[in-house]
C-alpha positions, -999 to 999 in steps of 0.1 A, spaced: -570 211 -789 -567 197 -754 -595 179 -738 -602 195 -704 -633 173 -693 -640 138 -704 -668 129 -730 -697 127 -707 -732 113 -712 -758 118 -688 -787 99 -691 -805 111 -662 -803 146 -675 -804 133 -713 -774 152 -723 -740 153 -738 -716 178 -723 -681 185 -735 -653 210 -729 -622 216 -751 -596 241 -751 -583 254 -783 -554 272 -792 -569 296 -810 -585 330 -801 -623 331 -795 -632 349 -826 -617 323 -847 -636 295 -830 -666 315 -832 -664 315 -871 -656 278 -871 -692 272 -853 -711 303 -872 -697 304 -907 -711 278 -931 -680 273 -952 -660 265 -919 -686 246 -905 -689 222 -934 -654 217 -932 -654 200 -896 -691 189 -889 -715 193 -918 -729 215 -947 -755 236 -933 -766 275 -938 -760 284 -902 -765 321 -892 -759 336 -857 -793 352 -859 -823 343 -835 -850 328 -854 -829 319 -884 -839 284 -899 -816 261 -914 -807 229 -926 -779 206 -919 -771 179 -944 -761 150 -921 -753 127 -950 -769 93 -945 -786 108 -915 -805 133 -936 -816 168 -940 -818 180 -903 -839 211 -894 -825 235 -870 -836 270 -859 -813 294 -840 -828 302 -805 -802 322 -790 -771 342 -798 -748 362 -776 -721 370 -806 -688 358 -801 -701 339 -767 -728 315 -773 -751 302 -798 -780 277 -789 -802 262 -818 -828 233 -820 -813 206 -842 -831 177 -860 -869 192 -857 -895 166 -860 -866 139 -856 -848 139 -824 -860 176 -812 -829 184 -795 -809 217 -784 -774 220 -793 -755 250 -774 -721 261 -781 -703 286 -754 -669 300 -758 -647 313 -731 -617 332 -736 -584 315 -716 -548 323 -714 -537 314 -751 -569 301 -764 -607 295 -761 -625 270 -741 -655 256 -760 -684 242 -742 -708 219 -761 -742 207 -748 -764 187 -770 -796 184 -747 -832 172 -751 -828 134 -761 -856 112 -755 -842 83 -738 -879 67 -736 -876 62 -773 -853 38 -793 -843 66 -816 -835 90 -786 -816 62 -769 -796 53 -799 -790 88 -807 -775 99 -773 -751 68 -773 -741 75 -812 -736 111 -807 -721 108 -774 -695 88 -791 -690 109 -821 -688 143 -805 -655 140 -796 -641 133 -828 -661 157 -846 -648 187 -825 -612 176 -826 -617 187 -865 -620 222 -853 -586 224 -847 -573 212 -878 -596 234 -899 -585 265 -877 -546 253 -882 -549 255 -919 -546 216 -922 -564 197 -950 -599 183 -938 
């Protein structure tokens, strides 16, 4: 995995945007994003399914059970879902693009309410956390232990 753009939080836009290049085909990266068993190995347990309207829960350990709902899917290309409904009410979008020898993954985590203490803490914490979380995808797809 190589970083192609710096971790960036855009407070005016209340969003985190990251791009990562993986030396794995788009189908493998898509599977890591949308298969519950793989998702649990690099991020958190959750019964995600790439089906619009699918409601699922992410087990975020000390941050609790976070309710989510799939809003949009373009199979193998992108998935968008609500995250932490009733708490943060943010939206996560993962987009994949085939590139020479691998996949470019773009993450956008948007909708942080910067006018609340929780929203302000969340964008800072998640802005610092997402780069390390995404790096685990490479280890999972490369067959390394979690």
